[in-house]
PyMOL Python script that loads the backbone (N, CA, C, O; Angstrom):
from pymol import cmd

cmd.read_pdbstr("""\
ATOM      1  N   MET A   1     -32.231-144.478 167.141  1.00  0.00           N
ATOM      2  CA  MET A   1     -33.124-145.156 165.932  1.00  0.00           C
ATOM      3  C   MET A   1     -32.159-144.745 164.782  1.00  0.00           C
ATOM      4  O   MET A   1     -31.572-143.666 164.858  1.00  0.00           O
ATOM      5  N   ARG A   2     -31.984-145.540 163.761  1.00  0.00           N
ATOM      6  CA  ARG A   2     -31.229-145.300 162.582  1.00  0.00           C
ATOM      7  C   ARG A   2     -32.035-145.845 161.416  1.00  0.00           C
ATOM      8  O   ARG A   2     -32.705-146.876 161.470  1.00  0.00           O
ATOM      9  N   TRP A   3     -31.897-144.986 160.264  1.00  0.00           N
ATOM     10  CA  TRP A   3     -32.463-145.564 158.990  1.00  0.00           C
ATOM     11  C   TRP A   3     -31.568-145.579 157.885  1.00  0.00           C
ATOM     12  O   TRP A   3     -30.816-144.608 157.801  1.00  0.00           O
ATOM     13  N   GLU A   4     -31.482-146.477 157.008  1.00  0.00           N
ATOM     14  CA  GLU A   4     -30.605-146.648 155.946  1.00  0.00           C
ATOM     15  C   GLU A   4     -31.280-145.806 154.781  1.00  0.00           C
ATOM     16  O   GLU A   4     -32.494-145.798 154.579  1.00  0.00           O
ATOM     17  N   PRO A   5     -30.453-145.181 154.125  1.00  0.00           N
ATOM     18  CA  PRO A   5     -30.974-144.524 152.978  1.00  0.00           C
ATOM     19  C   PRO A   5     -31.827-145.319 152.116  1.00  0.00           C
ATOM     20  O   PRO A   5     -31.454-146.485 151.989  1.00  0.00           O
ATOM     21  N   GLY A   6     -32.904-144.976 151.477  1.00  0.00           N
ATOM     22  CA  GLY A   6     -33.988-145.824 150.671  1.00  0.00           C
ATOM     23  C   GLY A   6     -34.961-146.187 151.575  1.00  0.00           C
ATOM     24  O   GLY A   6     -36.094-146.326 151.114  1.00  0.00           O
ATOM     25  N   ALA A   7     -34.786-146.382 152.796  1.00  0.00           N
ATOM     26  CA  ALA A   7     -35.667-147.081 153.529  1.00  0.00           C
ATOM     27  C   ALA A   7     -36.337-146.037 154.670  1.00  0.00           C
ATOM     28  O   ALA A   7     -36.813-146.396 155.746  1.00  0.00           O
ATOM     29  N   LEU A   8     -36.263-144.800 154.221  1.00  0.00           N
ATOM     30  CA  LEU A   8     -36.686-143.735 155.090  1.00  0.00           C
ATOM     31  C   LEU A   8     -38.211-143.707 155.286  1.00  0.00           C
ATOM     32  O   LEU A   8     -39.011-143.856 154.362  1.00  0.00           O
ATOM     33  N   PRO A   9     -38.558-143.492 156.633  1.00  0.00           N
ATOM     34  CA  PRO A   9     -40.066-143.428 156.772  1.00  0.00           C
ATOM     35  C   PRO A   9     -40.609-142.124 156.286  1.00  0.00           C
ATOM     36  O   PRO A   9     -39.943-141.184 155.851  1.00  0.00           O
ATOM     37  N   VAL A  10     -41.864-142.187 156.414  1.00  0.00           N
ATOM     38  CA  VAL A  10     -42.564-141.064 155.652  1.00  0.00           C
ATOM     39  C   VAL A  10     -42.257-139.630 156.501  1.00  0.00           C
ATOM     40  O   VAL A  10     -42.150-138.525 155.971  1.00  0.00           O
ATOM     41  N   ARG A  11     -42.142-139.919 157.955  1.00  0.00           N
ATOM     42  CA  ARG A  11     -41.614-138.761 158.636  1.00  0.00           C
ATOM     43  C   ARG A  11     -40.484-138.002 158.307  1.00  0.00           C
ATOM     44  O   ARG A  11     -40.410-136.773 158.347  1.00  0.00           O
ATOM     45  N   VAL A  12     -39.396-138.983 157.903  1.00  0.00           N
ATOM     46  CA  VAL A  12     -38.136-138.423 157.581  1.00  0.00           C
ATOM     47  C   VAL A  12     -38.218-137.787 156.163  1.00  0.00           C
ATOM     48  O   VAL A  12     -37.568-136.796 155.828  1.00  0.00           O
ATOM     49  N   THR A  13     -39.075-138.457 155.376  1.00  0.00           N
ATOM     50  CA  THR A  13     -39.204-137.780 154.008  1.00  0.00           C
ATOM     51  C   THR A  13     -39.940-136.547 154.056  1.00  0.00           C
ATOM     52  O   THR A  13     -39.625-135.641 153.285  1.00  0.00           O
ATOM     53  N   ALA A  14     -40.871-136.410 154.860  1.00  0.00           N
ATOM     54  CA  ALA A  14     -41.575-135.208 155.091  1.00  0.00           C
ATOM     55  C   ALA A  14     -40.906-134.073 155.762  1.00  0.00           C
ATOM     56  O   ALA A  14     -41.173-132.879 155.628  1.00  0.00           O
ATOM     57  N   GLY A  15     -39.838-134.713 156.635  1.00  0.00           N
ATOM     58  CA  GLY A  15     -38.801-133.769 157.345  1.00  0.00           C
ATOM     59  C   GLY A  15     -38.058-133.087 156.163  1.00  0.00           C
ATOM     60  O   GLY A  15     -38.013-131.861 156.070  1.00  0.00           O
ATOM     61  N   ARG A  16     -37.527-133.849 155.343  1.00  0.00           N
ATOM     62  CA  ARG A  16     -36.869-133.153 154.204  1.00  0.00           C
ATOM     63  C   ARG A  16     -37.570-131.938 153.310  1.00  0.00           C
ATOM     64  O   ARG A  16     -37.027-130.952 152.811  1.00  0.00           O
ATOM     65  N   ARG A  17     -38.782-132.296 153.284  1.00  0.00           N
ATOM     66  CA  ARG A  17     -39.406-131.357 152.286  1.00  0.00           C
ATOM     67  C   ARG A  17     -39.968-130.181 153.225  1.00  0.00           C
ATOM     68  O   ARG A  17     -40.540-129.195 152.759  1.00  0.00           O
ATOM     69  N   LEU A  18     -39.755-130.377 154.538  1.00  0.00           N
ATOM     70  CA  LEU A  18     -39.917-129.085 155.610  1.00  0.00           C
ATOM     71  C   LEU A  18     -38.643-128.404 155.795  1.00  0.00           C
ATOM     72  O   LEU A  18     -38.548-127.443 156.559  1.00  0.00           O
ATOM     73  N   GLY A  19     -37.604-128.887 155.091  1.00  0.00           N
ATOM     74  CA  GLY A  19     -36.134-128.348 155.318  1.00  0.00           C
ATOM     75  C   GLY A  19     -35.336-128.887 156.355  1.00  0.00           C
ATOM     76  O   GLY A  19     -34.268-128.394 156.718  1.00  0.00           O
ATOM     77  N   ILE A  20     -35.898-129.979 156.864  1.00  0.00           N
ATOM     78  CA  ILE A  20     -35.105-130.744 158.229  1.00  0.00           C
ATOM     79  C   ILE A  20     -34.176-131.636 157.568  1.00  0.00           C
ATOM     80  O   ILE A  20     -34.647-132.521 156.853  1.00  0.00           O
ATOM     81  N   ASP A  21     -32.822-131.520 157.717  1.00  0.00           N
ATOM     82  CA  ASP A  21     -32.023-132.408 157.185  1.00  0.00           C
ATOM     83  C   ASP A  21     -31.149-132.976 158.121  1.00  0.00           C
ATOM     84  O   ASP A  21     -30.085-132.434 158.419  1.00  0.00           O
ATOM     85  N   LEU A  22     -31.587-134.187 158.671  1.00  0.00           N
ATOM     86  CA  LEU A  22     -30.842-134.939 159.903  1.00  0.00           C
ATOM     87  C   LEU A  22     -29.451-135.295 159.687  1.00  0.00           C
ATOM     88  O   LEU A  22     -28.684-135.418 160.642  1.00  0.00           O
ATOM     89  N   GLU A  23     -29.055-135.482 158.384  1.00  0.00           N
ATOM     90  CA  GLU A  23     -27.656-135.598 158.125  1.00  0.00           C
ATOM     91  C   GLU A  23     -26.833-134.415 158.338  1.00  0.00           C
ATOM     92  O   GLU A  23     -25.690-134.528 158.782  1.00  0.00           O
ATOM     93  N   GLN A  24     -27.326-133.332 158.059  1.00  0.00           N
ATOM     94  CA  GLN A  24     -26.631-132.019 158.384  1.00  0.00           C
ATOM     95  C   GLN A  24     -26.595-131.635 160.073  1.00  0.00           C
ATOM     96  O   GLN A  24     -25.652-131.203 160.736  1.00  0.00           O
ATOM     97  N   VAL A  25     -28.009-131.968 160.494  1.00  0.00           N
ATOM     98  CA  VAL A  25     -28.034-131.649 161.973  1.00  0.00           C
ATOM     99  C   VAL A  25     -27.172-132.585 162.667  1.00  0.00           C
ATOM    100  O   VAL A  25     -26.393-132.129 163.505  1.00  0.00           O
ATOM    101  N   ASN A  26     -27.202-133.814 162.438  1.00  0.00           N
ATOM    102  CA  ASN A  26     -26.214-134.612 163.203  1.00  0.00           C
ATOM    103  C   ASN A  26     -24.787-134.410 162.967  1.00  0.00           C
ATOM    104  O   ASN A  26     -23.984-134.702 163.853  1.00  0.00           O
ATOM    105  N   GLY A  27     -24.431-133.966 161.923  1.00  0.00           N
ATOM    106  CA  GLY A  27     -23.137-133.634 161.489  1.00  0.00           C
ATOM    107  C   GLY A  27     -22.209-134.583 161.062  1.00  0.00           C
ATOM    108  O   GLY A  27     -21.050-134.297 160.761  1.00  0.00           O
ATOM    109  N   ASP A  28     -22.778-135.917 161.022  1.00  0.00           N
ATOM    110  CA  ASP A  28     -21.955-136.991 160.547  1.00  0.00           C
ATOM    111  C   ASP A  28     -22.579-137.937 159.610  1.00  0.00           C
ATOM    112  O   ASP A  28     -22.412-139.155 159.542  1.00  0.00           O
ATOM    113  N   GLY A  29     -23.323-137.174 158.903  1.00  0.00           N
ATOM    114  CA  GLY A  29     -24.227-137.859 157.772  1.00  0.00           C
ATOM    115  C   GLY A  29     -25.021-139.018 157.982  1.00  0.00           C
ATOM    116  O   GLY A  29     -25.462-139.732 157.081  1.00  0.00           O
ATOM    117  N   THR A  30     -25.191-139.183 159.219  1.00  0.00           N
ATOM    118  CA  THR A  30     -26.347-140.076 159.702  1.00  0.00           C
ATOM    119  C   THR A  30     -27.910-139.804 159.852  1.00  0.00           C
ATOM    120  O   THR A  30     -28.353-138.710 160.201  1.00  0.00           O
ATOM    121  N   TRP A  31     -28.530-140.674 159.616  1.00  0.00           N
ATOM    122  CA  TRP A  31     -30.205-140.508 159.786  1.00  0.00           C
ATOM    123  C   TRP A  31     -30.563-140.928 161.270  1.00  0.00           C
ATOM    124  O   TRP A  31     -31.354-141.870 161.326  1.00  0.00           O
ATOM    125  N   ARG A  32     -30.159-140.442 162.424  1.00  0.00           N
ATOM    126  CA  ARG A  32     -30.235-141.131 163.561  1.00  0.00           C
ATOM    127  C   ARG A  32     -31.287-140.227 164.432  1.00  0.00           C
ATOM    128  O   ARG A  32     -31.315-139.012 164.239  1.00  0.00           O
ATOM    129  N   LEU A  33     -31.934-140.688 165.153  1.00  0.00           N
ATOM    130  CA  LEU A  33     -32.724-139.766 165.960  1.00  0.00           C
ATOM    131  C   LEU A  33     -32.544-140.262 167.654  1.00  0.00           C
ATOM    132  O   LEU A  33     -32.443-141.460 167.918  1.00  0.00           O
ATOM    133  N   PRO A  34     -32.523-139.457 168.486  1.00  0.00           N
ATOM    134  CA  PRO A  34     -32.314-139.992 169.742  1.00  0.00           C
ATOM    135  C   PRO A  34     -33.742-140.623 170.398  1.00  0.00           C
ATOM    136  O   PRO A  34     -34.850-140.141 170.162  1.00  0.00           O
ATOM    137  N   VAL A  35     -33.529-141.652 171.161  1.00  0.00           N
ATOM    138  CA  VAL A  35     -34.882-142.193 171.821  1.00  0.00           C
ATOM    139  C   VAL A  35     -34.832-141.741 173.152  1.00  0.00           C
ATOM    140  O   VAL A  35     -33.737-141.796 173.712  1.00  0.00           O
ATOM    141  N   PRO A  36     -35.761-141.323 173.743  1.00  0.00           N
ATOM    142  CA  PRO A  36     -35.766-141.110 175.359  1.00  0.00           C
ATOM    143  C   PRO A  36     -35.807-142.438 176.138  1.00  0.00           C
ATOM    144  O   PRO A  36     -36.623-143.313 175.848  1.00  0.00           O
ATOM    145  N   ALA A  37     -34.951-142.564 177.089  1.00  0.00           N
ATOM    146  CA  ALA A  37     -34.946-143.861 177.700  1.00  0.00           C
ATOM    147  C   ALA A  37     -34.580-143.523 179.134  1.00  0.00           C
ATOM    148  O   ALA A  37     -33.966-142.529 179.523  1.00  0.00           O
ATOM    149  N   ARG A  38     -35.133-144.667 179.947  1.00  0.00           N
ATOM    150  CA  ARG A  38     -34.786-144.541 181.419  1.00  0.00           C
ATOM    151  C   ARG A  38     -34.220-146.002 181.795  1.00  0.00           C
ATOM    152  O   ARG A  38     -34.905-146.989 181.528  1.00  0.00           O
ATOM    153  N   PHE A  39     -33.023-146.126 182.388  1.00  0.00           N
ATOM    154  CA  PHE A  39     -32.840-147.557 182.640  1.00  0.00           C
ATOM    155  C   PHE A  39     -32.649-147.486 184.289  1.00  0.00           C
ATOM    156  O   PHE A  39     -32.235-146.481 184.869  1.00  0.00           O
ATOM    157  N   VAL A  40     -32.976-148.573 184.862  1.00  0.00           N
ATOM    158  CA  VAL A  40     -32.778-148.702 186.237  1.00  0.00           C
ATOM    159  C   VAL A  40     -31.652-150.158 186.549  1.00  0.00           C
ATOM    160  O   VAL A  40     -32.009-151.336 186.518  1.00  0.00           O
ATOM    161  N   ILE A  41     -30.431-149.708 186.804  1.00  0.00           N
ATOM    162  CA  ILE A  41     -29.299-150.563 186.903  1.00  0.00           C
ATOM    163  C   ILE A  41     -29.025-150.971 188.234  1.00  0.00           C
ATOM    164  O   ILE A  41     -29.076-150.063 189.064  1.00  0.00           O
ATOM    165  N   ASP A  42     -28.743-152.123 188.654  1.00  0.00           N
ATOM    166  CA  ASP A  42     -28.480-152.596 190.006  1.00  0.00           C
ATOM    167  C   ASP A  42     -27.004-152.304 190.255  1.00  0.00           C
ATOM    168  O   ASP A  42     -26.244-151.857 189.396  1.00  0.00           O
ATOM    169  N   ARG A  43     -26.639-152.626 191.624  1.00  0.00           N
ATOM    170  CA  ARG A  43     -24.988-152.327 191.883  1.00  0.00           C
ATOM    171  C   ARG A  43     -24.340-153.205 191.172  1.00  0.00           C
ATOM    172  O   ARG A  43     -23.186-152.865 190.913  1.00  0.00           O
ATOM    173  N   GLN A  44     -24.706-154.311 190.725  1.00  0.00           N
ATOM    174  CA  GLN A  44     -23.953-155.465 189.897  1.00  0.00           C
ATOM    175  C   GLN A  44     -23.931-155.129 188.270  1.00  0.00           C
ATOM    176  O   GLN A  44     -23.558-155.879 187.367  1.00  0.00           O
ATOM    177  N   GLY A  45     -24.427-153.818 188.174  1.00  0.00           N
ATOM    178  CA  GLY A  45     -24.373-153.567 186.818  1.00  0.00           C
ATOM    179  C   GLY A  45     -25.552-154.263 185.781  1.00  0.00           C
ATOM    180  O   GLY A  45     -25.488-154.178 184.555  1.00  0.00           O
ATOM    181  N   ILE A  46     -26.463-154.853 186.412  1.00  0.00           N
ATOM    182  CA  ILE A  46     -27.494-155.630 185.631  1.00  0.00           C
ATOM    183  C   ILE A  46     -28.730-154.686 185.393  1.00  0.00           C
ATOM    184  O   ILE A  46     -29.206-154.038 186.325  1.00  0.00           O
ATOM    185  N   ILE A  47     -29.160-154.639 184.301  1.00  0.00           N
ATOM    186  CA  ILE A  47     -30.394-153.672 183.949  1.00  0.00           C
ATOM    187  C   ILE A  47     -31.499-154.296 184.269  1.00  0.00           C
ATOM    188  O   ILE A  47     -31.764-155.366 183.722  1.00  0.00           O
ATOM    189  N   ARG A  48     -32.392-153.699 185.275  1.00  0.00           N
ATOM    190  CA  ARG A  48     -33.393-154.142 185.952  1.00  0.00           C
ATOM    191  C   ARG A  48     -34.807-153.737 185.241  1.00  0.00           C
ATOM    192  O   ARG A  48     -35.829-154.421 185.290  1.00  0.00           O
ATOM    193  N   ALA A  49     -34.674-152.632 184.649  1.00  0.00           N
ATOM    194  CA  ALA A  49     -35.757-152.022 184.039  1.00  0.00           C
ATOM    195  C   ALA A  49     -35.387-151.114 182.975  1.00  0.00           C
ATOM    196  O   ALA A  49     -34.366-150.437 183.090  1.00  0.00           O
ATOM    197  N   VAL A  50     -36.187-151.031 181.861  1.00  0.00           N
ATOM    198  CA  VAL A  50     -36.102-150.304 180.820  1.00  0.00           C
ATOM    199  C   VAL A  50     -37.368-149.458 180.497  1.00  0.00           C
ATOM    200  O   VAL A  50     -38.473-150.002 180.506  1.00  0.00           O
ATOM    201  N   ASP A  51     -37.239-148.269 180.239  1.00  0.00           N
ATOM    202  CA  ASP A  51     -38.622-147.681 179.551  1.00  0.00           C
ATOM    203  C   ASP A  51     -37.963-146.818 178.367  1.00  0.00           C
ATOM    204  O   ASP A  51     -37.157-145.907 178.561  1.00  0.00           O
ATOM    205  N   ALA A  52     -38.417-147.231 177.140  1.00  0.00           N
ATOM    206  CA  ALA A  52     -37.873-146.371 175.985  1.00  0.00           C
ATOM    207  C   ALA A  52     -39.030-146.458 175.122  1.00  0.00           C
ATOM    208  O   ALA A  52     -39.766-147.444 175.114  1.00  0.00           O
ATOM    209  N   ASP A  53     -39.222-145.291 174.291  1.00  0.00           N
ATOM    210  CA  ASP A  53     -40.214-145.188 173.378  1.00  0.00           C
ATOM    211  C   ASP A  53     -39.668-144.123 172.171  1.00  0.00           C
ATOM    212  O   ASP A  53     -39.169-143.054 172.521  1.00  0.00           O
ATOM    213  N   PRO A  54     -39.753-144.367 171.165  1.00  0.00           N
ATOM    214  CA  PRO A  54     -39.524-143.409 170.099  1.00  0.00           C
ATOM    215  C   PRO A  54     -40.333-142.226 170.063  1.00  0.00           C
ATOM    216  O   PRO A  54     -39.844-141.147 169.732  1.00  0.00           O
ATOM    217  N   ASP A  55     -41.469-142.347 170.364  1.00  0.00           N
ATOM    218  CA  ASP A  55     -42.327-141.356 170.636  1.00  0.00           C
ATOM    219  C   ASP A  55     -42.070-140.518 171.877  1.00  0.00           C
ATOM    220  O   ASP A  55     -42.591-140.877 172.933  1.00  0.00           O
ATOM    221  N   TYR A  56     -41.274-139.379 171.834  1.00  0.00           N
ATOM    222  CA  TYR A  56     -40.895-138.555 173.068  1.00  0.00           C
ATOM    223  C   TYR A  56     -41.934-138.187 173.834  1.00  0.00           C
ATOM    224  O   TYR A  56     -41.743-137.810 174.990  1.00  0.00           O
ATOM    225  N   THR A  57     -43.235-138.254 173.258  1.00  0.00           N
ATOM    226  CA  THR A  57     -44.355-137.737 173.904  1.00  0.00           C
ATOM    227  C   THR A  57     -44.938-138.634 175.143  1.00  0.00           C
ATOM    228  O   THR A  57     -45.657-138.222 176.054  1.00  0.00           O
ATOM    229  N   ARG A  58     -44.447-139.964 174.947  1.00  0.00           N
ATOM    230  CA  ARG A  58     -44.868-141.008 175.547  1.00  0.00           C
ATOM    231  C   ARG A  58     -43.834-141.313 176.685  1.00  0.00           C
ATOM    232  O   ARG A  58     -42.854-141.927 176.264  1.00  0.00           O
ATOM    233  N   ARG A  59     -43.818-141.054 177.920  1.00  0.00           N
ATOM    234  CA  ARG A  59     -42.932-141.313 178.976  1.00  0.00           C
ATOM    235  C   ARG A  59     -43.596-142.017 180.082  1.00  0.00           C
ATOM    236  O   ARG A  59     -44.785-141.813 180.331  1.00  0.00           O
ATOM    237  N   SER A  60     -42.836-142.879 180.789  1.00  0.00           N
ATOM    238  CA  SER A  60     -43.402-143.627 181.870  1.00  0.00           C
ATOM    239  C   SER A  60     -43.358-142.392 183.138  1.00  0.00           C
ATOM    240  O   SER A  60     -42.594-141.427 183.123  1.00  0.00           O
ATOM    241  N   GLU A  61     -44.278-142.668 184.112  1.00  0.00           N
ATOM    242  CA  GLU A  61     -44.375-141.735 185.221  1.00  0.00           C
ATOM    243  C   GLU A  61     -43.337-142.163 186.180  1.00  0.00           C
ATOM    244  O   GLU A  61     -43.187-143.325 186.558  1.00  0.00           O
ATOM    245  N   PRO A  62     -42.566-141.054 186.581  1.00  0.00           N
ATOM    246  CA  PRO A  62     -41.397-141.182 187.736  1.00  0.00           C
ATOM    247  C   PRO A  62     -41.753-142.089 188.812  1.00  0.00           C
ATOM    248  O   PRO A  62     -40.914-142.800 189.366  1.00  0.00           O
ATOM    249  N   ALA A  63     -43.221-142.072 189.176  1.00  0.00           N
ATOM    250  CA  ALA A  63     -43.530-142.969 190.371  1.00  0.00           C
ATOM    251  C   ALA A  63     -43.197-144.302 189.798  1.00  0.00           C
ATOM    252  O   ALA A  63     -42.804-145.055 190.690  1.00  0.00           O
ATOM    253  N   ARG A  64     -43.215-144.844 188.650  1.00  0.00           N
ATOM    254  CA  ARG A  64     -43.071-146.371 188.246  1.00  0.00           C
ATOM    255  C   ARG A  64     -41.599-146.602 188.575  1.00  0.00           C
ATOM    256  O   ARG A  64     -41.226-147.636 189.130  1.00  0.00           O
ATOM    257  N   THR A  65     -40.778-145.628 188.225  1.00  0.00           N
ATOM    258  CA  THR A  65     -39.202-145.912 188.520  1.00  0.00           C
ATOM    259  C   THR A  65     -38.916-145.907 190.151  1.00  0.00           C
ATOM    260  O   THR A  65     -38.067-146.578 190.738  1.00  0.00           O
ATOM    261  N   VAL A  66     -39.825-145.000 190.704  1.00  0.00           N
ATOM    262  CA  VAL A  66     -39.427-145.120 192.257  1.00  0.00           C
ATOM    263  C   VAL A  66     -39.848-146.215 192.884  1.00  0.00           C
ATOM    264  O   VAL A  66     -39.244-146.595 193.887  1.00  0.00           O
ATOM    265  N   GLU A  67     -40.897-146.869 192.425  1.00  0.00           N
ATOM    266  CA  GLU A  67     -41.600-148.011 192.818  1.00  0.00           C
ATOM    267  C   GLU A  67     -40.453-149.225 192.551  1.00  0.00           C
ATOM    268  O   GLU A  67     -40.063-150.003 193.423  1.00  0.00           O
ATOM    269  N   ILE A  68     -40.065-149.209 191.338  1.00  0.00           N
ATOM    270  CA  ILE A  68     -38.876-150.248 190.936  1.00  0.00           C
ATOM    271  C   ILE A  68     -37.767-150.124 191.701  1.00  0.00           C
ATOM    272  O   ILE A  68     -37.148-151.143 192.005  1.00  0.00           O
ATOM    273  N   LEU A  69     -37.301-148.762 192.171  1.00  0.00           N
ATOM    274  CA  LEU A  69     -36.207-148.676 193.204  1.00  0.00           C
ATOM    275  C   LEU A  69     -36.507-149.106 194.379  1.00  0.00           C
ATOM    276  O   LEU A  69     -35.601-149.623 195.034  1.00  0.00           O
ATOM    277  N   LYS A  70     -37.670-149.021 194.874  1.00  0.00           N
ATOM    278  CA  LYS A  70     -37.915-149.581 196.012  1.00  0.00           C
ATOM    279  C   LYS A  70     -37.952-151.015 196.192  1.00  0.00           C
ATOM    280  O   LYS A  70     -37.465-151.585 197.168  1.00  0.00           O
ATOM    281  N   GLU A  71     -38.533-151.580 195.241  1.00  0.00           N
ATOM    282  CA  GLU A  71     -38.514-153.062 195.115  1.00  0.00           C
ATOM    283  C   GLU A  71     -37.329-153.758 195.076  1.00  0.00           C
ATOM    284  O   GLU A  71     -37.173-154.848 195.626  1.00  0.00           O
ATOM    285  N   LEU A  72     -36.315-153.053 194.319  1.00  0.00           N
ATOM    286  CA  LEU A  72     -34.854-153.417 194.436  1.00  0.00           C
ATOM    287  C   LEU A  72     -34.228-153.286 195.745  1.00  0.00           C
ATOM    288  O   LEU A  72     -33.592-154.253 196.164  1.00  0.00           O
ATOM    289  N   SER A  73     -34.311-152.297 196.407  1.00  0.00           N
ATOM    290  CA  SER A  73     -34.008-151.822 197.595  1.00  0.00           C
ATOM    291  C   SER A  73     -34.309-152.987 198.513  1.00  0.00           C
ATOM    292  O   SER A  73     -33.420-153.560 199.143  1.00  0.00           O
ATOM    293  N   ARG A  74     -35.660-153.339 198.573  1.00  0.00           N
ATOM    294  CA  ARG A  74     -36.039-154.373 199.810  1.00  0.00           C
ATOM    295  C   ARG A  74     -35.686-155.800 199.213  1.00  0.00           C
ATOM    296  O   ARG A  74     -35.892-156.796 199.906  1.00  0.00           O
ATOM    297  N   ALA A  75     -35.145-155.916 197.903  1.00  0.00           N
ATOM    298  CA  ALA A  75     -34.854-157.328 197.641  1.00  0.00           C
ATOM    299  C   ALA A  75     -33.253-157.421 197.791  1.00  0.00           C
ATOM    300  O   ALA A  75     -32.682-158.498 197.614  1.00  0.00           O
ATOM    301  N   THR A  76     -32.683-156.465 198.065  1.00  0.00           N
ATOM    302  CA  THR A  76     -31.220-156.339 198.256  1.00  0.00           C
ATOM    303  C   THR A  76     -30.860-156.075 199.877  1.00  0.00           C
ATOM    304  O   THR A  76     -29.746-156.061 200.400  1.00  0.00           O
ATOM    305  N   GLY A  77     -31.962-155.905 200.397  1.00  0.00           N
ATOM    306  CA  GLY A  77     -31.866-155.563 201.966  1.00  0.00           C
ATOM    307  C   GLY A  77     -30.955-154.301 202.231  1.00  0.00           C
ATOM    308  O   GLY A  77     -30.773-153.900 203.381  1.00  0.00           O
TER     309      GLY A  77
END
""", "prot")
cmd.dss("prot")
cmd.show_as("cartoon", "prot")
cmd.util.cbc("prot")
cmd.orient("prot")
């Protein structure tokens, strides 16, 4: 996730007030935040499922990923 200067969301602006400087933390002058994500990619390199949410507290259950993997395994025999 990346923001351009001048278009910073309230959380980033609040972070600056709290002494959190993403430009300094990242070390490259950017305002980027990692986004937790899970990808299921088949043997041909095709992305079959994605779970990504900027809110790191919301993550899909691992059981869902296992279910997807089982479905792919059945489909490819």
